[in-house]
C-alpha positions, 0 to 999 in steps of 0.5 A: 483063730484070728482076733476080733480086730483082724476078723473085722478087717478080714471081712470088709475088703470089698471085691473088684465088682463092689468097687467097680460099681462104687466107681461109676455110681447109681444114678441109674438105680435112683432113676429106676426107683423114682419112675417106679414110686407110687405105681401100684404093685401088681405082682412080687416075686423073689428067687435067689438073686433078685426081687421083681416088682411088677406094677399094674401099668405093665412096668416092672423094677428089678433089684439085685446085687450087682457086686459078684466079682469071682468066688463069693456066693450072693443070694436074697432071702425074705421071711415076710409075706411079700404077697401081702403087699400085692395092691399097695403103692410102691413108696421107695427102697432104703439099704441098711448094713447088716452083721457079719457072721463067720462060718465054720471055716472062719469065712465071713458071711456078710448081710445087707437089708433092702427095706421096700416101703409101700403104702400099707407098710414095709417088707424086708429082703436080706442080701447075703455074701458069703465069701473068703474075705477078698469079695466083700460088700454090696452093690445093690442096683435097681433097673426097669425092665 
């Protein structure tokens, strides 16, 4: 069994996809979110890989983790009733790091919270990354579709 300090280091080694994302920055994400601000949400959908907000003007913004490099498993999940936010105005998105847990094989399962703010409140989508210690981190992106 690894020591606590070693586990913390083992679980936080960024993967190549995350490093590439950091290298090129996130201006396109900022632009996509800004272009969506104060638009009325027509539909909200989430699948294992992405969150999609469609607006009544026909535009949409997709949010996803673009950090995939190799052998990790990345997915999104929410327990919130996201359909309750249909009709609200999109106000913004915030990312907060979550805890890293170890699975039964001592491999890390990282989490990161995506908090969507609307005119009627917030909902949270959790991004997960299960990996062997060499593909850590997240590269959350937003794009207009």
